Backbone as ProteinMPNN parsed JSONL, in Angstrom:
{"seq_chain_A": "MCRTPIHGILGLTALLLESELSDEQKESLMSVKECADLLLHIINSVLDLAKIESGRLEVERVPFNIEKMVSSTLRMLQARAQERGLQLLWEVDRQVPQVLVGDVGKIQQCLLNLGGFAFCPLSLLLQLGRQEGLIV", "coords_chain_A": {"N_chain_A": [[-192.678, 41.737, 12.221], [-191.072, 41.739, 14.447], [-188.411, 41.388, 13.313], [-187.472, 43.547, 12.287], [-186.155, 45.298, 13.99], [-183.533, 43.852, 14.187], [-182.526, 43.933, 11.312], [-182.529, 46.083, 11.234], [-179.95, 46.952, 12.786], [-178.344, 45.13, 11.513], [-177.946, 46.515, 8.843], [-176.844, 48.803, 9.455], [-174.499, 48.326, 10.4], [-173.339, 46.704, 8.414], [-173.019, 49.205, 6.9], [-171.425, 50.896, 8.403], [-168.985, 49.009, 8.338], [-168.282, 49.546, 5.965], [-166.749, 51.98, 6.124], [-163.693, 53.943, 7.177], [-162.231, 52.321, 9.119], [-160.089, 51.151, 12.088], [-158.289, 48.248, 12.726], [-158.783, 46.85, 14.878], [-161.584, 47.913, 15.247], [-162.741, 47.374, 13.172], [-162.711, 44.167, 13.501], [-164.294, 44.432, 16.044], [-166.882, 45.551, 15.138], [-167.249, 43.465, 13.252], [-168.085, 41.318, 14.925], [-170.275, 42.285, 15.946], [-172.257, 41.657, 14.012], [-171.838, 39.435, 13.36], [-173.144, 38.21, 15.908], [-175.564, 39.645, 15.575], [-176.729, 38.462, 13.352], [-176.889, 35.565, 13.917], [-178.583, 36.16, 16.299], [-180.771, 36.65, 14.859], [-181.567, 34.487, 13.499], [-182.043, 33.263, 16.191], [-184.133, 34.552, 16.068], [-185.766, 33.537, 14.103], [-185.749, 30.825, 14.17], [-187.646, 30.83, 16.69], [-189.85, 31.81, 15.858], [-190.736, 30.057, 14.14], [-191.373, 27.928, 15.431], [-194.313, 27.009, 15.126], [-194.116, 25.865, 12.823], [-192.696, 23.645, 13.347], [-193.93, 22.177, 15.477], [-196.252, 21.027, 14.038], [-195.044, 19.613, 12.363], [-193.448, 20.577, 9.743], [-191.127, 21.467, 9.628], [-188.274, 23.027, 7.797], [-185.07, 22.043, 7.027], [-182.137, 23.735, 6.219], [-180.181, 23.645, 3.46], [-177.491, 24.185, 2.627], [-173.909, 25.201, 1.184], [-170.899, 25.673, 3.312], [-168.175, 26.898, 5.118], [-166.374, 25.374, 7.009], [-164.383, 25.821, 8.739], [-164.713, 28.783, 9.05], [-167.017, 28.933, 10.006], [-167.046, 27.698, 12.667], [-164.981, 29.356, 13.907], [-165.809, 31.991, 13.483], [-168.204, 32.013, 15.041], [-167.562, 30.668, 17.822], [-166.179, 32.983, 18.465], [-167.613, 34.673, 19.235], [-168.097, 33.319, 22.295], [-165.948, 34.044, 23.344], [-164.783, 36.3, 25.15], [-166.169, 35.843, 27.099], [-165.219, 33.593, 28.097], [-162.7, 34.481, 28.328], [-163.248, 36.114, 30.88], [-163.694, 34.658, 32.649], [-161.512, 33.304, 33.119], [-160.794, 31.144, 31.511], [-159.697, 29.143, 28.961], [-160.765, 29.084, 25.255], [-160.436, 26.426, 23.067], [-160.533, 25.23, 19.581], [-160.855, 22.982, 17.177], [-160.743, 21.821, 13.997], [-160.955, 18.503, 12.422], [-158.553, 17.343, 9.952], [-159.607, 15.607, 8.1], [-162.023, 16.496, 7.82], [-163.98, 17.696, 5.165], [-163.338, 20.933, 3.889], [-165.634, 22.574, 3.014], [-168.949, 21.876, 3.698], [-172.391, 20.906, 3.506], [-175.294, 22.184, 4.886], [-177.546, 23.028, 7.874], [-176.628, 26.143, 8.441], [-176.954, 27.826, 10.893], [-178.253, 26.617, 12.41], [-176.603, 24.891, 13.424], [-174.675, 26.567, 14.394], [-176.268, 27.636, 16.604], [-175.836, 25.239, 18.181], [-173.548, 25.109, 18.864], [-172.945, 27.135, 20.166], [-174.796, 27.101, 22.278], [-173.548, 24.796, 23.333], [-170.581, 25.65, 24.172], [-172.051, 27.539, 25.915], [-172.614, 25.964, 27.879], [-170.209, 24.893, 28.903], [-169.155, 26.733, 30.157], [-167.067, 26.328, 32.852], [-164.911, 25.718, 35.878], [-162.895, 24.575, 33.995], [-160.89, 24.132, 30.899], [-162.538, 24.275, 28.007], [-162.331, 21.9, 25.038], [-163.208, 22.017, 22.046], [-163.694, 19.734, 19.202], [-163.691, 18.442, 15.958], [-164.301, 16.069, 13.776], [-164.199, 13.01, 11.955], [-165.898, 9.842, 12.264], [-166.18, 6.886, 12.09], [-167.48, 7.394, 9.193], [-168.925, 9.508, 9.614], [-169.742, 13.11, 10.592], [-168.1, 14.535, 13.379]], "CA_chain_A": [[-191.906, 43.193, 12.81], [-190.019, 41.256, 15.219], [-186.845, 41.11, 12.993], [-187.223, 44.696, 11.841], [-184.571, 45.883, 14.599], [-182.508, 42.966, 13.849], [-182.242, 44.364, 10.099], [-181.921, 47.562, 11.022], [-178.82, 46.67, 13.165], [-177.373, 44.546, 10.389], [-177.656, 47.399, 7.79], [-176.434, 49.915, 10.088], [-173.125, 47.354, 10.828], [-172.741, 47.091, 6.943], [-172.638, 50.875, 6.633], [-170.086, 51.215, 9.164], [-167.974, 48.347, 7.931], [-167.514, 50.485, 4.643], [-166.201, 52.967, 6.533], [-162.386, 53.955, 7.456], [-162.208, 51.831, 10.599], [-158.589, 50.494, 12.489], [-158.326, 46.709, 12.49], [-159.638, 46.548, 16.168], [-163.059, 48.714, 15.786], [-163.481, 46.32, 12.189], [-162.792, 43.197, 14.06], [-165.598, 44.643, 16.897], [-168.331, 45.474, 14.439], [-167.964, 41.774, 12.522], [-168.589, 40.715, 16.033], [-171.439, 42.748, 16.307], [-172.622, 41.87, 12.668], [-171.989, 37.829, 13.827], [-173.844, 38.38, 16.802], [-176.888, 39.841, 15.28], [-176.878, 37.45, 12.392], [-177.206, 34.782, 15.174], [-179.789, 36.592, 17.128], [-182.005, 36.776, 13.56], [-181.249, 33.028, 13.339], [-182.682, 32.426, 17.004], [-185.818, 34.921, 16.251], [-186.603, 32.855, 13.283], [-186.022, 29.658, 14.889], [-188.998, 31.186, 17.473], [-191.315, 32.106, 14.761], [-190.66, 28.725, 13.607], [-192.294, 26.604, 16.465], [-195.642, 26.665, 14.91], [-193.676, 24.527, 12.048], [-191.994, 22.302, 14.247], [-195.198, 21.342, 15.616], [-197.031, 20.693, 12.842], [-194.123, 18.821, 11.469], [-193.517, 21.4, 8.27], [-189.861, 22.371, 9.834], [-187.409, 22.963, 6.303], [-183.781, 22.297, 7.353], [-181.515, 24.182, 5.07], [-179.083, 22.531, 2.538], [-176.507, 25.484, 1.695], [-172.62, 24.867, 1.522], [-170.339, 26.689, 4.047], [-166.771, 26.525, 5.131], [-166.81, 24.805, 8.634], [-163.852, 26.828, 9.816], [-165.002, 30.051, 9.054], [-168.27, 29.304, 10.769], [-166.691, 27.629, 14.016], [-164.157, 30.381, 14.327], [-166.789, 33.179, 13.87], [-168.868, 31.46, 15.939], [-166.865, 31.043, 18.876], [-165.269, 34.18, 18.71], [-168.624, 35.118, 20.506], [-167.916, 33.004, 23.426], [-164.482, 34.22, 23.685], [-164.73, 37.156, 25.97], [-166.914, 35.287, 28.734], [-163.963, 32.649, 28.88], [-161.662, 35.081, 29.061], [-163.648, 36.859, 31.862], [-163.564, 33.385, 34.097], [-159.589, 33.202, 32.824], [-160.805, 29.919, 30.653], [-159.209, 29.055, 27.253], [-161.304, 28.34, 24.564], [-159.526, 25.882, 22.252], [-161.096, 24.32, 19.072], [-160.045, 22.673, 16.137], [-161.445, 20.755, 12.888], [-160.009, 17.902, 11.887], [-157.941, 17.366, 8.794], [-160.343, 14.704, 7.484], [-163.042, 16.923, 7.587], [-163.999, 18.6, 4.173], [-163.46, 22.09, 4.378], [-167.285, 22.868, 2.716], [-169.949, 21.271, 4.118], [-173.611, 21.284, 3.215], [-175.808, 22.039, 6.151], [-178.007, 24.364, 8.242], [-175.616, 26.853, 9.315], [-177.987, 28.757, 11.891], [-179.103, 25.558, 13.795], [-175.449, 24.44, 13.69], [-174.276, 27.821, 14.919], [-176.909, 27.801, 17.741], [-175.718, 24.335, 18.737], [-172.11, 25.234, 19.243], [-173.057, 28.368, 21.171], [-175.315, 26.489, 23.385], [-172.571, 23.831, 23.906], [-170.114, 26.294, 24.57], [-172.134, 28.253, 27.157], [-172.416, 25.101, 29.096], [-169.077, 24.54, 29.054], [-168.376, 27.703, 31.259], [-167.123, 25.981, 34.399], [-163.509, 26.044, 35.956], [-162.347, 23.756, 33.371], [-160.927, 24.366, 29.897], [-163.145, 23.647, 26.698], [-161.845, 21.492, 24.03], [-163.898, 21.475, 20.857], [-162.852, 19.127, 18.427], [-164.523, 18.2, 15.133], [-163.654, 14.698, 13.193], [-164.805, 12.118, 11.254], [-166.266, 8.519, 13.105], [-167.09, 5.896, 11.138], [-168.021, 8.135, 8.187], [-169.948, 10.709, 10.364], [-168.784, 13.936, 10.904], [-169.321, 14.801, 14.454]], "C_chain_A": [[-191.11, 42.738, 14.042], [-188.682, 41.233, 14.7], [-186.48, 42.495, 12.418], [-185.63, 45.453, 12.755], [-183.327, 45.048, 14.241], [-181.844, 43.571, 12.347], [-181.897, 45.96, 10.276], [-180.322, 47.749, 11.767], [-177.315, 46.021, 12.338], [-177.162, 45.632, 9.115], [-176.899, 48.449, 8.542], [-174.775, 49.747, 10.156], [-172.769, 47.575, 9.503], [-171.881, 48.217, 6.434], [-171.49, 51.233, 7.06], [-168.916, 50.412, 8.766], [-167.308, 48.827, 6.691], [-166.753, 51.373, 4.923], [-164.731, 52.834, 6.652], [-162.352, 53.532, 8.749], [-160.558, 51.501, 11.357], [-159.218, 48.687, 12.734], [-159.314, 46.416, 13.636], [-161.312, 46.945, 16.131], [-163.589, 47.236, 14.046], [-163.618, 44.874, 12.914], [-164.333, 43.183, 15.019], [-166.826, 44.526, 16.15], [-168.416, 44.055, 13.62], [-168.289, 40.929, 13.976], [-170.104, 40.895, 16.638], [-172.534, 42.078, 15.423], [-172.984, 40.225, 12.853], [-172.985, 37.639, 14.783], [-175.426, 38.395, 16.537], [-177.407, 39.016, 14.141], [-177.422, 35.966, 13.338], [-178.583, 35.123, 15.853], [-181.067, 36.687, 15.894], [-181.853, 35.23, 13.297], [-182.067, 32.382, 14.752], [-184.267, 32.93, 16.901], [-186.536, 34.006, 15.281], [-186.805, 31.476, 13.514], [-187.698, 29.79, 16.128], [-190.016, 30.964, 16.591], [-191.497, 31.24, 14.065], [-191.35, 27.803, 14.678], [-193.468, 25.955, 15.838], [-195.351, 25.246, 13.814], [-193.373, 23.168, 12.418], [-192.935, 21.579, 14.843], [-196.143, 20.72, 14.816], [-196.356, 19.795, 11.721], [-193.769, 19.384, 9.755], [-191.951, 21.967, 8.794], [-189.082, 22.017, 8.201], [-185.976, 23.228, 7.226], [-183.022, 22.768, 6.152], [-180.365, 23.35, 4.66], [-178.4, 23.848, 2.12], [-174.867, 25.401, 2.19], [-171.875, 25.923, 2.457], [-169.039, 26.419, 4.255], [-166.971, 26.444, 6.578], [-165.726, 25.591, 9.552], [-164.08, 28.276, 10.069], [-165.934, 29.937, 10.178], [-167.837, 28.651, 12.582], [-166.063, 28.899, 14.61], [-165.146, 31.599, 14.802], [-167.808, 32.837, 15.002], [-168.733, 31.154, 17.638], [-166.154, 31.902, 19.536], [-166.257, 34.918, 19.771], [-168.887, 34.716, 21.747], [-166.744, 33.229, 24.099], [-164.147, 35.147, 24.93], [-165.384, 36.39, 27.139], [-165.817, 34.373, 29.003], [-163.323, 33.018, 29.018], [-161.871, 36.017, 30.609], [-163.453, 35.833, 33.022], [-162.292, 32.977, 34.056], [-159.732, 31.434, 32.257], [-160.173, 30.367, 29.481], [-160.088, 28.336, 26.66], [-160.61, 28.075, 23.391], [-160.916, 25.126, 21.165], [-160.273, 23.787, 17.653], [-160.734, 21.775, 14.947], [-160.739, 19.996, 12.303], [-159.827, 17.652, 10.564], [-158.605, 16.624, 7.562], [-161.36, 15.32, 6.985], [-162.99, 17.801, 6.45], [-163.863, 19.813, 4.309], [-164.855, 22.861, 4.166], [-167.712, 21.826, 2.937], [-171.193, 22.006, 3.59], [-174.305, 20.772, 4.764], [-176.809, 23.354, 6.613], [-177.173, 25.059, 9.017], [-175.918, 27.384, 10.69], [-178.055, 27.665, 12.981], [-177.64, 25.36, 13.952], [-174.175, 25.425, 14.828], [-174.991, 27.713, 16.475], [-176.344, 26.183, 18.669], [-174.622, 24.109, 19.36], [-172.322, 26.293, 20.407], [-173.877, 27.575, 22.056], [-174.171, 25.244, 24.254], [-171.428, 24.421, 24.595], [-170.139, 27.055, 25.856], [-172.424, 27.44, 27.984], [-171.701, 24.776, 29.502], [-168.221, 25.407, 30.163], [-168.123, 26.9, 32.872], [-165.524, 25.71, 34.524], [-162.53, 25.026, 35.304], [-161.988, 24.519, 31.493], [-162.275, 23.827, 28.858], [-162.442, 22.964, 25.281], [-162.707, 20.834, 22.998], [-163.283, 20.577, 19.592], [-163.847, 18.282, 17.216], [-163.831, 17.259, 14.007], [-164.469, 13.952, 12.59], [-164.895, 10.66, 12.674], [-167.048, 7.829, 12.422], [-168.041, 6.52, 10.03], [-169.083, 9.456, 8.495], [-169.25, 11.629, 10.916], [-169.386, 14.312, 12.408], [-168.67, 15.996, 15.178]], "O_chain_A": [[-190.46, 43.619, 14.605], [-187.76, 41.073, 15.5], [-185.315, 42.686, 12.071], [-184.564, 45.897, 12.33], [-182.232, 45.571, 14.033], [-180.617, 43.649, 12.298], [-181.207, 46.733, 9.611], [-179.569, 48.62, 11.333], [-176.099, 46.202, 12.404], [-176.143, 45.498, 8.437], [-176.13, 49.016, 7.766], [-173.957, 50.657, 10.022], [-171.986, 48.488, 9.244], [-170.778, 48.306, 5.894], [-170.617, 51.776, 6.384], [-167.823, 50.977, 8.804], [-166.135, 48.623, 6.38], [-165.952, 51.724, 4.056], [-164.279, 51.743, 6.305], [-162.449, 54.409, 9.608], [-159.754, 51.936, 10.532], [-160.357, 48.235, 12.857], [-160.409, 45.879, 13.471], [-162.145, 46.388, 16.846], [-164.552, 46.469, 14.034], [-164.758, 44.408, 12.885], [-165.236, 42.356, 14.893], [-167.684, 43.67, 16.364], [-169.514, 43.562, 13.36], [-168.788, 39.809, 13.872], [-170.814, 40.192, 17.358], [-173.646, 41.902, 15.92], [-174.091, 39.759, 12.587], [-173.82, 36.79, 14.468], [-176.284, 37.629, 16.976], [-178.631, 38.927, 14.044], [-178.56, 35.542, 13.141], [-179.53, 34.339, 15.881], [-182.244, 36.792, 16.237], [-182.5, 35.097, 12.257], [-182.644, 31.298, 14.669], [-185.27, 32.337, 17.298], [-187.706, 33.68, 15.484], [-187.839, 30.911, 13.158], [-188.571, 28.928, 16.236], [-190.87, 30.078, 16.609], [-192.39, 31.356, 13.226], [-191.898, 26.793, 14.235], [-193.705, 24.749, 15.896], [-195.908, 24.148, 13.808], [-193.665, 22.05, 11.992], [-192.859, 20.352, 14.792], [-196.785, 19.762, 15.247], [-196.808, 19.387, 10.651], [-193.848, 18.652, 8.769], [-191.612, 23.021, 8.255], [-189.288, 20.979, 7.571], [-185.755, 24.221, 7.919], [-183.254, 22.215, 5.077], [-179.743, 22.552, 5.361], [-178.9, 24.506, 1.208], [-174.57, 25.514, 3.379], [-172.27, 27.084, 2.352], [-168.605, 25.566, 3.481], [-167.602, 27.262, 7.249], [-165.939, 25.947, 10.711], [-163.721, 28.874, 11.083], [-165.809, 30.635, 11.184], [-168.344, 29.182, 13.57], [-166.509, 29.436, 15.624], [-165.297, 32.061, 15.933], [-168.063, 33.702, 15.839], [-169.603, 31.368, 18.482], [-165.641, 31.842, 20.654], [-165.927, 35.534, 20.784], [-169.676, 35.349, 22.448], [-166.473, 32.76, 25.205], [-163.267, 34.768, 25.702], [-164.817, 36.511, 28.225], [-165.425, 34.331, 30.169], [-162.625, 32.476, 29.875], [-160.951, 36.476, 31.286], [-163.104, 36.16, 34.156], [-161.892, 32.259, 34.973], [-158.88, 30.602, 32.568], [-160.074, 31.515, 29.046], [-160.403, 27.22, 27.071], [-160.172, 28.974, 22.673], [-161.948, 24.635, 21.623], [-159.204, 24.249, 17.254], [-161.378, 20.837, 15.419], [-159.836, 20.453, 11.602], [-160.834, 17.697, 9.858], [-158.342, 16.847, 6.381], [-161.789, 14.984, 5.882], [-162.131, 18.683, 6.476], [-164.546, 20.058, 5.304], [-165.22, 23.684, 5.005], [-167.162, 20.792, 2.559], [-171.248, 23.2, 3.295], [-174.133, 19.779, 5.471], [-176.892, 24.407, 5.981], [-176.936, 24.711, 10.174], [-175.051, 27.333, 11.562], [-177.929, 27.849, 14.192], [-177.361, 25.868, 15.038], [-173.288, 25.092, 15.613], [-174.254, 27.712, 17.46], [-176.55, 26.172, 19.882], [-174.471, 23.232, 20.211], [-171.794, 26.137, 21.508], [-173.113, 27.364, 22.997], [-174.106, 24.981, 25.455], [-171.117, 23.853, 25.642], [-169.219, 27.298, 26.637], [-172.588, 27.929, 29.101], [-171.881, 24.209, 30.579], [-167.198, 25.119, 30.786], [-168.917, 26.95, 33.812], [-164.86, 25.507, 33.508], [-161.517, 24.65, 35.893], [-162.786, 25.301, 30.975], [-162.902, 22.838, 29.238], [-162.026, 23.785, 24.464], [-162.962, 19.632, 22.92], [-162.233, 20.996, 19.105], [-164.715, 17.516, 17.634], [-162.862, 17.694, 13.384], [-165.655, 14.265, 12.696], [-164.185, 10.563, 13.675], [-168.239, 7.991, 12.155], [-169.228, 6.199, 9.968], [-169.782, 10.116, 7.726], [-168.284, 11.366, 11.633], [-170.577, 14.399, 12.706], [-169.258, 16.549, 16.107]]}, "name": "protein", "num_of_chains": 1, "seq": "MCRTPIHGILGLTALLLESELSDEQKESLMSVKECADLLLHIINSVLDLAKIESGRLEVERVPFNIEKMVSSTLRMLQARAQERGLQLLWEVDRQVPQVLVGDVGKIQQCLLNLGGFAFCPLSLLLQLGRQEGLIV"}
């Protein structure tokens, strides 16, 4: 039942995205959709606490485009950074494969948490790259 309003927001946003919109309106609606998607992931994570406590947590393993995921995730933090006069920079090292396999929702939540903690009088540089065979 907790997820029903989020599904409503996602459905209405999808309908609006199919209508005639300016580029600015479309970009704003895409941000709404991405935020609602992330909120749904957060709700699902909260609802999965019982699974975590019982040791039954399942991690998704789905292919995703790392650049698109990082871009859409950090776009949610861009307004907060600009309000504080900060510049939010990121890059994905060329050695990192474009498509990775993992739990996108959990990775997005980690990035948002890292980005949210980084709002101080300094700029944040997020760099993804390889380190001794690991993607960091």
